[in-house]
N, C-alpha and C positions, 0 to 999 in steps of 0.2 A: 536327688537334690532337685530343687525347683528354681530355676534363675527367670521367672518369672518376672521379676522387677528390674532385670539387669539391660545394660545397652540402650536406655531410652535417650534419645537427641532429640526429645521436643521443645528444647531452647535452643537448635540452633540455627534460626535465623531470626533475625530481629528486623522489624519493619516502622522507619521514619521519617520523619518531615511533616511541616506544615500545612503543603500544598496541598488541596484536595484533589490534584492530577496527579503529579508528581512527587517521588520518595526515594528514600536510599534502602536496600535490600541489602543487612550484614549478614553473612554466613559463616560458621565458621566448621565447613568440612575438610575432615584432615586435621582438624583442631588448629586451622589457620584461619585468618581473618581475613576475609573478600568481599568487596563492597559494588555493586552495582545500582543502575539507577530502574525504576520499576514503576510503570503506568497504575495509578488507585485512583479510589474512590470518594477519599476520605481522609479528614487533615487529622493529624495526630497532637496531642498536648502531651499534659503530663499520664494522664492515664492511657497506658500502654498494655497489651495482651497481644503475640505471637507466640502462636501454637505449631507445631511440627509433629508429624506422625513420630512414632517408636522409630521411624528410619532415618528422619532427617529429613522428609519432603516437608513443606512449607502447607499448612491445612487452611488455617483463618487467622483474624486479628480483630481487635474488639480496640475502641479509644473513646470508652464511656459510655456512648450513644448510639454507634453502629456496628455491625460485624459485618468483616469483609470477608468473602471466601478463596478458594484456591488461586483464584484470579484478582484479588483483590477487587473485585464489584462486590457488590451488596449482595448478602446473602439470601438464598431460598427463605420464605417464612421467618426473617429478622424481623418482621413491623410487631408492633403491639408489645414491647417491652416494658416494664411498668419502672420507669424513669422519673416521674415527679416531673418537677419543673425545671430538668437540666436541658432538653430540649431547647426550651424559650431561651436559656443565658448561656449555653456555648454550641450552638447549632453550625458556627464557622468555623470553630478551633479544635474541638473534642473536648472532653472533660479535662479540668486542669488540677485536679487530683492526683497526688503521688500514692502509688499504690492503690488506688480506686476500682481494681478488678484483678481477678485471679483466676487461672485457667489449669486445669488439673486432667489425667487422662482417665477416659473409664476403667473402674478395675472389672467390668464383666464383659467389654469388648473392645478388641483393641482400635474399633474403626469409631469411637467416638469417645466424645470430651465432655468434661463440665466445666462450664462460665459461670462464676461466681461475681457479681453485680449488686449496684446498689439503686435506689434513687432517693432525690432530693426533695426537700421541701423549705417552707421559712422555719428556723427556730429563734423563738423569741427568749430571750437570756436574762434580757429584763424590761421594765414599765420604757415601753416607746424606742427599744433598743433589737434588734432583730439581725440574725445569718442567714447564711443557708448549712443544711446539715444533711446527711442521709439518717432515714428514718425505717428503713428496712433493707435487707439484705435474700438477694434472691439466687438461685438457681435455673440454668439453661443449661438441655442436653444439644449436643449438636453430632451429625452421624455425617462424616468426610465421604460418603459413598452417594450422600443423595444428591439429587439435582443431576445426573450422570456423573457424578463422580466432582463436582464443583463443591459440594459442601450443602447441608440444609440444616435448618432448626429444628427438630422435633419434639421438642419439651422448652417452655419457658415462664417464668415467673412463679417458680415455686417458693413460696415464702421459707426462709429460714430464722431469721432475726427480726422481731419487730419492736425497735428501743430508738432512743437517739445516737445515733454512731459516730466517731470521731471521722473527721473526711479526708484520712490519709490512713494506710496500713495494714491491709488485706494482706496478710501472710498465709504461710503454709508450710509444712515440714512431715515428713513420714512418718507413722505411726511403728511402736520398735516391731511391731510383725511382719513389717517390709511391706504392707500392702496398701492397707488403708492409709488414711491421709487427718492430719490435724490440721484446723485453720479456726487465725486467733483475729478478730475484731476488735479497736478498744472502744470505750463510750468515751462519749464527746465530755470535756469538764470534768473529770471523773479518775479512779485507780480502778477502775474497772476494767474486766476484758473476756468478752465473750469467746467461746472455744467450742468448737465442732466437732465433731468426729465422722467422717466420711466413710462409708464400708458399704460396697457393693452399690456404688450411687445412689445410696440413700443414707440419711442422717440418723445416725443411731443413737447418738448423744450429744447432747447442748447441755452447757454449764456457764456460769460466769464466776469468777472469781476476782477478788478487791485484794491489791497489792502493791507495793509501792508509793512512789508520789502520785498527787494529783495534777493531771496536765491541765494548764490555765486554758481557758478560751485566748482560740486564733491561734495558738501554739501548735496546737494539734496537725494543723493544715499544710505547716512547713515543718513537719514531723518525717519521719521513714523509720521504718520497723526493719528487723530483718532475724531469720534462723541464722546460727552456726551451719556450715555446711553440714556436718554430723549431728544437726539438730539439737545441740547438748545445753543450747544458749538461746534466749530470746533477747535481741536488744531493739531497743529504741532508742530516737536521740532528736534533738531539736536544738540549736545554736544558743538559746536561751534558757533552756531547762538544762539542757547536758545529756548525758548515755545513761540511761536505764539498763541494766542488766538482771536477768533473774537467769536462773538455773531451769531446763523444764526437763520433766520426766516425759520421755515418749511411751511410756507405758499406760500412765493415768492422764496424762495433760494437764497435770498440774504445775504452776511456776512457784519456785521458792528462792531464798536467799538474796532479796534485791539487794543492789545494789546502786549508788547515784557516787556520776563523776561527774563533779561539776566546772564548766568552764566559763571562760571571760574570753567570748568572742565579740567582736566588733562588725562582723560580715554582712550580716541583716539575716534574712529570712530565708525558706527554700535550699538548704546547704542537703546532706544527707549522711550515708553511710554504708559502709559493707565491710565483709572480712574477704581474710585469705581462704584458699581452701583446706588448708591445713588446720583452720581454725584460731590460729597465735595472733595476729595482727588484725585489729581494725582501723579503718580508717575513717575519720571524721572531715567534712567540709561545712564551712559555711560559703558565702557566696565569693568570698577571697580568699579563703587561706584552706590548706589541708594539711591534718594532722594524722600521727599516727601514735596506737598505742596496744601495749602489749598483754593482749589476754592472759598469759601465762603467769603473769606476775601478782604476789600477793598484795600489791600496791597498786593498782592499775593507773590512778591519775598522778602517779609518779612517774611513769614512764613516757608521758607526752612528750612526743617528738616534733616537731616543726618542719615539714617537707618542702613547703613552695606557697607563695602568695602569689596572687595572680600578676601576671606581668605585662598587661596593657594593650594584648593583642585583639584585635577587632577584624569580624570578618561576616557578616558587615557591622555587627552589632557586637559588645563586649561580650567575651568568650569568656563569660566565668564558670563557676564548679557547680553542680546540682544532681543528685542523683545517680549518687555512686551503683554501680552492677557489676558483678561478677559474672564473667562469662565463659564458656566452654571450652575455652583456650587458656584458662589460669591468669588472663588480666582483668583491671577493673579498669571499665571505661567510665569517665563521669560526662554528661550533656552538660548544657548551659544551663545559666540560669537568667532565663526569658523576664520575669519578674523586676528584675533589677539591671538588668542589660540589653536585652534585645537580642534576634535572631543570630544565628550563628552555625557558620557551614564546616566546624569541624568539632569533633570529641577529644577531652583529652584523657591517658592513658597511663596506669600503672602498671607497668610490664612485669614488676618482679614482686608482687602483694606479698609473698612470704619471706622476703629480706627484710632485713630491720634498718631504720633509719632510710638514707639517703640511697642506699642498695638497692632499697623497691623498685629505682628508676620510674620517677615519675614525667611525664613528657605532655608539657601545655599544649595543646591543640595539636598534637601529634598525628589525628587521623582526619584527613580532610574526606571529607562527605561531597556527594553532588548538588545535594539540595537542603536548603536551611531549616533546621530544628529550631522547638520553644524549648522546652525543659525534660523531658520525660525519656526513659529507656523501659524495656519490657521488665515486668514484674513476674521473675520466675524464682520458683522454687529449686531445692535441690532434687531435679526429676531421680535422679541416679543412686539417691540413698536405700539402703538397703536395711535389713534386719539390724536388731543389736542381738547377737548369736549369744546363745545360752540364757537372755533372761527371760523372767515370769511370762513375755509376750511372745516368747519365740514359739507359733504355737502352730503356723502354716507349712513349715517343713522348707521355706524359703533360706536357703544360706549365700552368706557372703562369697560367692566366688569370685574372684578378683580381675577387673577388667583392665588388662593393660592398655596406657595411650601416654604422647608426648608429642610436646612441639620442642624444636630445634631454631635456636637464635645464631646469626651468625656476625662474627665481630664486624664493622665498619671498615676498622684499623689492620684486621687482621684476620682474612678469607679463610684460615687454617686452624682460628679458634672457636669451637662449638659450644655454645652455651646451649646445656638439655633440662629440660624442665618436663618430671613427670608429671602425667594428669589421670592418672590410673582410679578407678573407683573400686568401692567394695571392698576397704581394709583390708589394703596390702599391707604385710610386714616385711618384705624384703622385697629391694630392687636390683635385678642384674642387668648393666648395661654390658652390650658388645657393640663396640664401634666400627666395626668392620675392618680395619685396621689390624685386628690380632691384640689389640688392649683392648680389656675389659673393664669394670668399676662398678662396686657395690653402694658408690655413695647415691644416695636421692635427688640430688641436681647436681650434679657433676659439668665440668669445664673440661673439654678435650679440645689437644691441639695436635692436627695430622699433620704428619710429616711433609707431605707433597698433595698436589692439586690432583682431583680425579672424583673418582664416582664411586661412592661408598655407601652400603646400607647398615645403617646403624637400626638395633633391636634392644628393645626394653623388656626383660620377664619378671612377674610380679607373682609373689607367691602369699600363702596365708595355708592353714590348717585346711582349708577346703579345697586346694586347689590352685592353679597356677594359669597363666596368660602369658601370651608375648604377642607384640606389637611393633612391625618393621618398619622405615621408611628410610627411600630412597634419596640420597644428598649428591649432588652434583658442586661441587667446591672450585672454583678459579676464580681469580681476582675481579671478574665480571659478576659472579653469583655473591658478592657481599653485600650484607645489608646497606642500606642505605643511610647517609648520615643522619642523626635523630639532631630533629629539629635544636635547636638554641641558639642564642641572640649573638649572632658574630659582630653584628654591629661593637657589643660589649667587648668580649675577649675572645683571642683564639690562640690555637697553639701555632708553636713558631714550628719553623724546617729543622732545627736544628737540635729538636727533641729535650731542651734544656731551659726551655722560657714559655710562659705565657703571657702573651701581649694584650697592655690591655690599650681600648680605644677609645675609652672616655675619661678624662682626667677628673672626675666628677667621684670616683671609685674612693670610698674611706675603710673597706674592710673586706678580703677575700678570705674566705672559708673553704679549705681543701677534705675532702672526705673521702675516706677509701672505698670500696666495692661493697662493704660489710654495713658501711655508711658511718664509722667511727671518723672525729676529727683528728687528720694526722699533720693539719700544719693550719695556723690564722697569721694573715700578714694585715698589719695595720697601717693604712695608709701609705700604699703603694704609690709607685711613681708611675714609671711609661712600661714595665715589665715586671713579671715576678719570677724567681728562683726556683726550678722544681729539678734541679739535678739531682737533691738530696732525695728525692721519693725513689723508692724500689720503683721496678718494671711492674706495671700492670695496669688496672682501670680507676678512674676516679672519678668524683665530682667537683665540680666548684660552686660554690655560692657568694655571688658580691652583692654589697650593701652599699648603696650608694650615700652622699651627706644628706640625702632627705630623706633616708632610713627605707626607701624603695630599694625590694630584692630581686634577683634574677640568678638563671642557675643555667648549667650546663655540664659539659662532661668529657673526659680526654682519656687517651689511653699513654703511658709513659713509658716509651721502648728504649 
């Protein structure tokens, strides 16, 4: 069995920060987020590539204009890229275009990587009216062993597409053979999509397809596109156009079954979308609001659930919602919307995207950074996607041998209550958990309550017809090890010590809604006074949403014991 495609950690390091000198390195080793300050040589706006080796060691980054090497200095032989007028416009900030570049591992050499990027020029769309748009898509090749291990550009400016392209949305997914890659790039003011098949570092197929709606001028710049984690669907979103959904054939590279979900947004430009690892829920944001849709429904538009609205937090500018990105730890992170908010030193996070409604546990400005950011997060495909076993394109002998992984989250109110989130890849069919205290579970996302404090080794074993794999973690459970309390607005509401009341600290509250852990509404209180009686609720985990008399909404969570 060939497992060449598996275990790839190319997205395990993210680099952020508008400063050309200091930034934040977000690492996801052991599937847990850690953040550190790094020295760097270039700023990052919306266009961000951050590539790591198969083992998860940082290799290079790209901001749409400059390539930085392993130590975030200018990479050897990186001058002379065909970029058009981009350097004249954005040299002090980096390119501001969402998904304006993407990087893939070489299929021929594990020390080499392919970088896909474009140039920009003046785009005349009407008499006496012009904008800027990309006119060409290029490819460069980078060798991480060059320049004494710092990395070097060994090929650049290989022309792949010559056309007027939309200035957002270069995305990729694996071919059904588990080795090659599909890249999709939209055309400007069009319903036409360019599709490339990259095989053994060469473009072996290039074609275009017209399907779905025509995207208006200027709205493509505020759009974001994704493939679902399994590559089965392509989604493109803009807050004024809506959500365009296509089925995608990973064998042929063709789209089919277009569906448009319309929206009535009032948030403004530069939102985005991302989807849960299990491909069920998609999250869309404008600058002020976040919503969830169920992709398994036969009527996706009717499954819209409002998750949150911007709570007014500033650090130092308004920390709005933009550019969601699924991370290796299974969470979805959102950056700020700089163009209508300013710079920010926080990220937002959806802790459980696989859960419906408010059970997804969205925390505004829940991640503290060391430096300010603008809007972007790295543009990463699913590097760990395998073949479609048994399909006509499954011709290379690569099998989906499951790879186990998980994270665990400690309850801030009960340090013995642990939530487990599986992060396994390559089509696992069963999930068997051993919690280290003699108890076991076959649930995919179990919650386990330990009897006593102590050290436990929890293990997950995943299986399918091709094989199995086990991944273990050691946990230290004590009162001091409990997770920090998630940020919420305690100036508005807090949980009383008698475990029977939610105390209101704002007499302007007009309505309070209580949701259970699955996102289901369990109680509503109209025009509450000083406190809310929650003694009628069963013990468990809950979310609250408060609406004041001006319609402003805030939210938080509590545990009823």
